[in-house]
Phi, psi and omega in degrees: 000126180283163184300321175298323172295319177297320182292310181298321177293315176300314177297312183293310189279318176301321175303308184305312191287323180296303178301306191288329189241355179234303194289306180304307177303321180298314182303309182298329181281329188258336180270138181287331182264120176286326181299310173304310179307313178293327179291320178291318179301320174298315179301315179295322182295326177295314176302310184287332178292326179287324178293323177297318183291310180296321182295310183308314182289316184293316179290326170293318174299319176289333170298313184291321186274324196242341185301145181276350182256141176305141185303326178297340179245007183274096183294324179299320173302319179291317175303308180305313177301311178301317181294321175297316180299316174303316178302308187295322178293314179291326181279321188251352179247300181286309187306319174302315176305316180295317178299321179293322176295317180296323181297322183278344180102141182252019183287334179287125181304325177292315176298323178292312181302311180301317182294317184295323175297309184298321179295323177295318180293317179298315179297322185290316182289328171299320182295314179301309182291328174289330175290315178297318174303324180293324174297315182297313184297316182294311187260353177074183181267007181092178178275150176267154172303159182295324176211160181304331181287348186258029171303134183251164183275000000 
């Protein structure tokens, strides 16, 4: 793994862990307004998701171009692709629905329950991604092929 890939992986996964497990709980603990804490947390998650999407695309391209293992047998590529899909589901599937429910108001018990379900799914997907990311940090992105010309199918 080249230094650039290590830096990108560290920025992405370290950012996820820092935002999700340090900063956001601290916001909810220190701020009196749960609405303000939630708004700040939502913005931070959007930022780290953007970093993750960009990082995943770059790291996937690196795996396709430079990995020493053919892409069909490259478990790291599968993990990165899975993480990207989870990010896309969260950012473009769940988050817009949650934002719409918040904008409509959560005073209605049905809206509050729907928001709670979506938030739970989003939290579970974040946990899965942070654990998958930890696996990549522990095991790295693998060895590179010996030369540019040795790209495999």
